[in-house]
C-alpha positions in Angstrom: 11.2 -4.0 12.5 11.5 -7.4 10.8 10.2 -8.0 7.3 7.5 -10.2 8.8 6.4 -7.5 11.3 6.4 -4.9 8.5 4.3 -7.2 6.2 1.8 -7.8 9.0 1.5 -4.1 9.7 1.0 -3.2 6.0 -1.5 -6.1 5.4 -3.5 -5.1 8.5 -3.6 -1.5 7.3 -4.7 -2.6 3.8 -7.4 -4.8 5.5 -8.9 -1.7 7.0 -10.0 -0.6 3.5 -9.9 -3.7 1.3 -12.2 -6.5 2.4 -11.4 -10.2 1.8 -8.4 -9.8 -0.6 -5.6 -10.9 1.7 -3.8 -13.0 -0.8 -3.8 -10.3 -3.5 -2.5 -7.8 -0.9 0.3 -10.2 0.1 1.2 -10.7 -3.6 1.4 -6.9 -4.1 3.7 -6.6 -1.0 5.9 -9.4 -2.4 6.2 -7.5 -5.7 7.2 -4.3 -3.7 9.9 -6.2 -1.9 11.2 -7.5 -5.2 11.0 -4.1 -6.9 8.6 -5.6 -9.4 5.4 -4.6 -11.1 1.9 -6.1 -11.0 -0.7 -6.5 -13.8 -4.2 -6.7 -12.5 -6.7 -8.2 -15.0 -10.3 -7.9 -13.9 -13.6 -6.2 -14.6 -14.3 -2.6 -13.5 -15.6 -1.9 -9.9 -13.6 -4.7 -8.2 -11.3 -2.3 -6.2 -8.1 -2.1 -8.3 -7.7 1.6 -7.9 -8.6 1.5 -4.2 -6.0 -1.2 -3.6 -3.3 0.9 -5.3 -4.2 3.9 -3.2 -4.3 1.9 0.0 -0.8 0.5 -0.6 0.6 4.0 -1.3 -1.0 5.4 1.8 0.2 2.5 4.0 3.8 3.2 2.9 3.7 6.9 2.9 4.6 6.9 -0.8 3.7 9.3 -3.5 0.9 8.1 -5.8 -0.2 9.0 -9.3 -2.9 7.6 -11.7 -2.6 7.4 -15.4 -5.9 6.9 -17.3 -4.8 5.2 -20.5 -6.8 6.2 -23.6 -6.2 5.9 -27.4 -5.1 9.6 -27.6 -2.6 9.5 -24.7 0.9 10.4 -25.8 4.2 9.1 -24.5 5.0 12.6 -23.2 1.8 12.5 -21.1 3.4 9.6 -19.3 7.1 10.6 -19.0 6.9 14.4 -19.0 8.1 17.1 -21.3 10.9 19.6 -21.7 9.5 23.1 -22.3 11.2 26.5 -22.9 10.8 28.8 -19.9 10.6 32.4 -21.3 11.5 33.9 -17.9 14.8 32.0 -17.4 15.4 31.5 -21.2 16.2 27.9 -20.6 14.6 24.5 -21.2 13.1 22.9 -18.1 11.7 19.4 -17.4 8.2 19.1 -16.3 7.8 15.6 -14.7 5.0 13.3 -15.9 2.8 11.1 -13.7 5.4 8.2 -14.0 7.7 10.2 -11.6 5.8 8.9 -8.6 6.7 6.0 -6.3 3.4 4.0 -6.9 1.9 4.5 -10.4 -1.6 3.2 -11.3 -1.7 2.6 -15.1 -5.5 2.2 -15.5 -6.7 0.2 -18.5 -3.2 0.1 -20.0 -4.4 -1.8 -23.1 -6.5 1.1 -24.2 -3.4 3.1 -25.2 -1.5 2.7 -28.4 1.6 0.6 -28.5 3.8 3.7 -28.8 2.4 5.0 -25.5 2.5 1.6 -23.8 6.2 1.4 -24.7 6.8 4.7 -22.8 6.5 2.6 -19.6 9.1 0.0 -20.7 12.2 2.0 -19.8 10.6 3.1 -16.5 9.6 -0.4 -15.5 12.9 -2.1 -16.4 15.5 0.6 -15.9 13.6 2.8 -13.3 14.4 5.9 -15.3 12.9 7.9 -18.2 14.7 9.7 -21.0 13.3 12.9 -22.4 15.0 14.8 -25.2 18.2 12.8 -24.6 18.3 13.6 -20.9 17.8 10.7 -18.4 16.0 11.2 -15.2 16.0 8.7 -12.4 12.7 7.6 -10.9 12.0 7.8 -7.1 12.5 4.6 -5.1 10.7 2.5 -4.2 8.9 2.3 -7.5 5.9 0.1 -8.4 3.6 0.1 -11.4 0.2 -1.4 -10.8 -1.4 -1.7 -14.3 -5.0 -2.8 -14.9 -6.7 -4.1 -18.0 -10.3 -5.2 -18.6 -10.5 -8.7 -20.1 -14.2 -8.2 -21.2 -14.2 -5.1 -23.4 -11.7 -5.7 -26.3 -13.1 -3.2 -28.8 -10.7 -0.2 -29.2 -7.9 -1.9 -27.2 -4.3 -2.7 -28.1 -3.0 -6.0 -26.7 0.1 -5.6 -24.7 3.3 -6.7 -26.6 5.1 -9.7 -25.1 8.1 -7.6 -24.2 5.9 -5.5 -21.9 3.9 -8.3 -20.4 7.2 -10.0 -19.5 8.2 -6.9 -17.5 5.4 -7.5 -15.1 6.6 -9.6 -12.2 3.2 -11.2 -11.8 -0.4 -11.0 -13.0 -3.2 -11.3 -10.5 -7.0 -11.1 -10.5 -9.1 -9.7 -7.6 -12.3 -11.5 -8.5 -15.8 -10.8 -7.1 -16.1 -10.8 -3.3 -18.0 -13.5 -1.4 -21.5 -12.8 -0.1 -20.1 -12.3 3.4 -17.4 -10.0 2.2 -19.7 -7.9 0.0 -22.0 -7.4 3.0 -18.9 -6.2 5.0 -18.0 -3.8 2.2 -21.5 -2.1 2.5 -21.1 -1.8 6.3 -17.5 -0.4 6.0 -18.3 2.2 3.4 -21.7 3.1 4.8 -20.8 6.3 6.6 -17.3 7.2 5.3 -14.4 6.1 3.1 -11.9 4.5 5.4 -9.1 5.3 2.9 -9.4 9.0 3.9 -8.2 8.4 7.4 -5.6 5.7 6.6 -2.1 6.5 8.0 1.3 5.2 6.9 2.7 2.3 8.9 6.1 1.9 7.1 8.3 4.5 5.5 9.6 4.3 2.0 13.2 4.3 3.4 12.4 1.3 5.6 11.0 -0.5 2.6 14.2 0.1 0.7 16.2 -1.5 3.5 13.9 -4.5 3.5 14.3 -4.9 -0.3 18.0 -5.4 0.3 17.4 -7.8 3.2 15.1 -10.0 1.1 18.0 -10.7 -1.3 19.8 -12.5 1.6 17.0 -15.1 2.1 18.6 -18.6 1.6 17.6 -20.8 -1.3 18.9 -24.4 -0.8 20.3 -26.1 -3.9 17.6 -28.7 -4.2 14.9 -26.0 -4.0 16.7 -23.9 -6.6 16.9 -26.9 -8.9 13.2 -27.6 -8.3 12.4 -24.0 -9.3 14.5 -24.3 -12.5 12.8 -27.6 -13.4 9.3 -26.0 -13.0 10.3 -23.2 -15.4 12.0 -25.4 -17.9 8.9 -27.7 -18.0 6.9 -24.8 -19.5 9.2 -24.9 -22.5 8.9 -28.6 -23.0 5.1 -29.1 -22.4 3.2 -30.2 -25.5 0.5 -27.7 -24.9 2.9 -24.7 -24.9 4.2 -22.9 -28.0 6.3 -20.4 -26.0 7.6 -21.1 -22.6 8.9 -18.9 -19.8 12.1 -16.9 -20.4 15.0 -16.7 -18.0 13.6 -13.4 -16.8 10.6 -15.4 -15.6 13.0 -17.8 -13.8 14.6 -14.9 -12.0 11.1 -13.5 -11.2 10.0 -16.7 -9.6 13.3 -16.9 -7.6 13.0 -13.4 -6.2 9.4 -13.6 -5.4 10.0 -16.9 -3.5 12.6 -15.2 -1.4 10.2 -12.3 -0.7 7.3 -14.6 0.2 9.5 -16.6 2.6 10.6 -13.3 4.3 7.0 -12.1 4.5 6.0 -15.3 6.2 8.8 -15.1 8.7 11.4 -17.4 7.3 15.0 -16.8 6.2 14.9 -19.7 3.8 12.7 -20.8 0.8 10.7 -24.0 0.8 9.1 -25.7 -2.3 5.7 -24.6 -1.2 6.8 -21.0 -1.8 7.6 -21.9 -5.4 4.4 -23.8 -5.9 2.3 -21.0 -4.4 3.8 -18.3 -6.6 4.2 -20.2 -9.9 0.6 -19.5 -11.1 0.9 -15.8 -10.5 4.4 -15.4 -11.9 4.5 -17.9 -14.9 0.9 -18.0 -16.3 1.1 -14.6 -18.2 4.5 -15.6 -19.6 3.5 -18.7 -21.6 1.6 -19.1 -24.9 -0.5 -22.2 -25.3 -0.9 -23.6 -28.8 -4.2 -23.2 -30.8 -5.1 -26.9 -30.4 -5.0 -26.6 -26.6 -7.0 -23.4 -26.7 -9.7 -25.1 -28.9 -10.0 -27.8 -26.3 -10.9 -25.2 -23.8 -7.8 -25.4 -21.7 -6.3 -22.2 -20.2 -2.7 -21.2 -19.4 -3.7 -21.4 -15.7 -4.6 -25.0 -16.1 -1.4 -25.8 -17.9 0.8 -24.2 -15.3 -1.1 -26.0 -12.5 -0.5 -29.3 -14.3 3.2 -28.6 -14.6 3.5 -27.7 -10.9 1.8 -30.9 -10.0 3.9 -33.1 -12.3 7.4 -31.8 -11.4 8.7 -33.9 -8.4 9.1 -31.9 -5.2 12.4 -32.3 -3.3 12.0 -34.0 0.1 14.2 -34.4 3.1 15.5 -37.9 3.7 
C-alpha cells in the first residue's frame, strides 16, 4: 500500500465518525508520519477526544487518556516502581503515557512539574523512573488539548514544551450543514463503536521511514529556510522560530507531499503548513499585540512576502 492509499483509507475511516474536519484529520496524519505531536487549542465539546480515539482505532493502536488536573503527579503520567511483596522485588507499573496514542486533555491545568513529565516522552520517546529508562511503544503520538477560554487555575505551557509540539491546530465550530450531519450520524448509535482498523501500526512505521525519502529540491529548501528566518527578522516578532521549527516544517512538508501522492515537495506544501507549524513558535511584541494583531496574521504576512521559487 502506498502512502497516498494509506492516507486515503485512514482519512475515509476518520470521516465515518468526524464530520467536516478533513483538514485537521490530514494534519494529524502528517504529524503521525513525522513522529510528531499535536496541540489542539479549542473550546470543550468540539470533538478533540473523539478525533484522538478515531485515529487510534483506525490504526489499531493502543490508546490512553490523561485528564490533567492541578493535583496530577508526574508518576501518574509515567508510572511507578513498587515493591512486590510476593516476589520481594521492585516492579514497574506503566503509566498512561506507555500507549501508542496518548490524549493529554487540558494539559495546561497541570502544574509545570507534571507537564514536564511529558517532555522526555515527547522528545526521546522514553521515560525514566527511579533511574531506569523504559522505551515507549512505536508509533507514538501525543494529542494534547488546552482550553483558550478558561484561564483561571491554569499553568501556561513553558516554551520548551510548546516547541516540542510539531504543530498547533484548532478544530473550530462546524458549519450549519455539518452540525446537522452530526445530529443524523449520532442519532441512533455512536459510529466510533463499530470502527475497524484500516492500517496496522507496523505498516505506519514503514511509511514513516518512506516519508524521509521524499525529495526536496534545493530552491524549495532555500525557500523554506527563508520563511523561517523571516520570523526572526520581522519587526512585530520578539522571538522567532528555532531550528527545531525549521526541521519541523521540512519534515511535515515531506509528509504532506507523500500524503497527496507526490515524491517531491512543492512550495505550496510549505505555504500550507507554515501557519500550523510556525505560529505557536513565535512571540509577537507587546506593541503588535496592543494593535490587535495575532501571531497567525504575522505568519500569514511573512508567507505572502517571501518570494516563491518558480520554474523558468
